[in-house]
N, C-alpha and C positions, 0 to 999 in steps of 0.2 A: 482731560478731566472736565474742562468747561463744556466740551461738546457732549459728553456723557450726561452731565447734569441737565444741560439745555434740552436734550432729547427726552429726558424723563419728566421735565417740568411741564405743568399744564399752562396753556396760554390764557392765563387769568390775571387780570389787572390788579387783583388783590394780593398777588404773590409778591413777597419781598425777597430778593436774593442779595445777600450781603457777602462781600469778600473783605477780609481784613488783610492789611499788608504793611510791611515796613517801608518807610520812604525810599530807602536805597534800592529796593527791588522792583519798584514800579516803573515800567518803561512805556512809551507811547504805544508800542506794539501790543504789550500785554493789556493796556487799558482799552485799546480798540477791540481786542479779542473778547474782553469782558463785556463790553457794550454789545457786540454782535451776538454774544451768547445769551443776552438777556439779563445780565447783572443790573440790578436797580440801585445798588448802594455800595459804596466803598468806604471802609473805615480805616483811616491812616493813623498809625501809632507815632504821631509827631512828637509828643511829650514837651517839646520846647522849640522855639525858633532862635534860640541863643546857643551858639557853639560852646561857650563855657559851661553852661548848664548841661548840655548833652554829654560833654566829656565827663562831667562830674558824676553822672548816673550810669556811665559805661555804655552809652549808645554807640552803635557803629556808624550811624548816619550823621550828617552835619545839617546845619540850618539851611544851606542852599538846597540840599536834596529834599528837605522837608517841604520847602516852598514849591520846588519843582513837582513833587509828587501830587500836591493839591492841584496845581495848574494842569498837569498831565491828565488827571482824572476829570477835571472840569472840561478840558479841551476835547477829550474823547467823547463827551456827551453822555457820560454816566449820570443818570437823573439826580442822584443824591450823593453828596460827599461829606463825610464826617471826619473830625479829627479828635484825637485824645490828647489832653494836656495834663501835665503834672504840676502840683504846687506844693508849698511847704518843703522845698528842697533846700538844704543848707547853703547859704550864700546867695540864694535866688533873689530875695527882696521883692517888695511890692512893685517897684518900677518895671523890673524884668517880666514879672507875671502879667502886668498890665499890658506890656508890649506884645506878649504872646497872645493875649485875648484879642487885642486890636488887629494883629496880623491874621488871626484865624477868621475874623469877620471880613477884613479887607480882601482876603483871597476868595471870598464868595462861598464859604462852606455853609452847609444847611444845618449842621448838628455839631455840638461840642460836648464832649465828656470831660469834666474837670475833676480829677481825683487827687486827693492828698497822698503824698508819698508814703508808701509802706516799706518798712525795712524787712526785706525777705532774706532768709538764710541763703548763704552762698553767693550773695551779690557783693560787688566791689564796695558799694556805699555802706553796706552793713559791716563789712570788715573794717572800714575806716571808722565807723561809729564805735565799734567794739575796741578799737585801738586808741580811741580818744582823739582822732585826727579831725573829726567833724562833730558837731553837736546838733541834735535834732531841734527843729524849730519849736518854740513855745506854742501852747494851745491857742493863745490869744492871737498870735501871728497867723496860724492856720485858719482861725475863724475869720480874721480880717480878709484873708485871701479868698475864702469861700464867698464872703459878702461882696468882694470886688467882682468875682465872676458873675454872681447873680445880678449885680447892678449894671455892669458893662454890657453883658450879653442881653439883659432885659432891655436896655436902652437901644440896642441894635435890632430888636424885634424877635429875640429868642425867648421862648417860654420855658420856664423850669417845670418839667413834667415829672422829674424824679430827683432824688436828693442831689445827685452828681451830674445830671444830664439836662441839656438845654437844646431846644430845636426851634427852627422857624415853623410857623403854622403848617401842619400836615406832614412834617418831616420827622416826627418821632420814630424811633427805631421800633418796628413792629414786633420783631422776634424777642427783643428784650422786654417790651411791654407784656408780651405773653408770659414770659418767665415771672415777672413781677405780679401778674394776676394769677399766678399758680396754674397756668394753663399747661396742657400736655404738649410733649414734643418727642420726636424720634431722632436719636443720634445714630449716624451710620459711619463706620470706620473704626480704626484702632483707637482705644481710649475714649470713644464717644459715649456720652451719657444720654439716657432717655428717662422720660417720666410718662408712663402710660397706665391707665386704670389703677391709679393709686400706688403704683410700684416704681421705685427709682432703681435704675440699673446702670452699670457701666461695662463697656467691653474691655477685652484684654488689651494691654498696652503694646504688645509686640505686633507689628504689621504682618510679619511672617506667620505668626500663630493665628492672627485674624483671618488671613487669606486661606490658610489650610483648613480652618474650621468651616468657613463659608463654602469652599469647594467640596468639602466632605458632607455638606448638608447639615452641619452641626450648628450649635449656638455659641457665638464667640463671647458670651457674657462672662465677666470676671467676678462680679458681685451684684447683689440685689438686696433691696430692703423695702418692706412695706410697713409704714408707721401705724401705730395705734391711732385711732381717731383724735384723741386729745393732743397727741404730739403733732399730728398732721394739721390740726387746726392752728396750733401755735406757729408752725412753719408758714402756713398761709398768711397769718397775721404779719409775720416777719417781713415777707416780701411785699405784700399789698400796701403796708404802711409807708413804704419808701416812695410810692407814687403820690404825686400831688393830688390826685383824685381821691386818695384814701381808700377806705373799705366800708362795706356794709356788713354790720354784725349779723343781721338777719340772714343774708346770703351765705356767709361763712358758716353760721350755725346750721342752716338747712343742709349745706353740703356735707357736713360731718356728723349730722344727727345729734348736735350738742347745743347747749344754751350759751352761745357766745356772748350775748348781751349780759347775762347774769355772771358769767365767768370773769368778764373784764370790766364790770360796772365801776368798781372802786378805782381802778387805774384810770379809766376814761375820765371820771369825775375829777380825780386829782390833777391830771394834766390839763384838763380844760380850765380849772381854777388857776393853774399856773400860767395860762396863756400859751401853752404849747400845742393844744388841740383846738380844732374848730369842729363842733358837733352840731349836726343838722338832722333833718328828717325825723324829728321827734326822738332824738337820741340814737338813731340807727346808724347814720353815716358819720364816720370819724376820719379826720384828715389833719395832718400837721399844719400849723401856722408857719410863717417864715422863721420865726424864732424856734419852733419845734424842729424844723428841718435841720437846724444847726446842731442839735443834740440828739438826732434821730437814733443813732446806734445805741446809746445808753437807754433811751426810752423803750426801744424795740426789745432790748435784752430782757427787760422786766416782763413784757408780755409773753415772751417765749418761756420764761421761767414760771409763769403762773399756771398751776395745775388745772 
């Protein structure tokens, strides 16, 4: 598969090729094959460098494997290495999360994604929560951990370019930035999603069905949707506001043929007064302040609901 993608890729320095992997599955041989094929970025689902925490969230790898995976990727010469960390895990505590952040930096990573734990259906931790065997962390603890990530990573030279993402200068994840700017993308393979010419579509989930459709010269699409301009504009606001760079109301309005500045004037003014927004460019460019980043989901929901 690596060879197939490498053969199709253009020799262009602007291309970012990311592979996501579990710590327990990355070997020196695989890492070298990735490097030789032209992979520019590896994202490793570390989640924690603490064995107790990894067991509590049902991960199959341990802390040693997590550290080794980062070291292997670095040693293979892959240009950028990113790790994902979780916080607000029951029983984790500030000290454990602080050590996770320090280890991520000490291992020489270029990018850290720090996400608050979500209780998803069918997981071990959700079952424990439902049975009363664990208690979800309070919002003030979650907020304190998010601030800790911002401060510790900031002190280590990582810039916060999105609500949950931090990178050394020039190491921002390009394909995710494209999503957050509501850019187009093509998904290839079973279950892959695409966004082209204003249409969102996803492929069939079955790999067998996907192959049969492709070999028969058919279309493996399972579903598609084209949003009305007002909804499409709301969706673009939703993703663009997550970026530290914020959004230009003029650009968004021009794209969808609507008056974005008029539609969101009252909300922008309210949140600027509350200290959650930084408004520049004669009222055109809107971005969250640090405090606004902490309550981003609730604020964004209001914009999406505005007709």
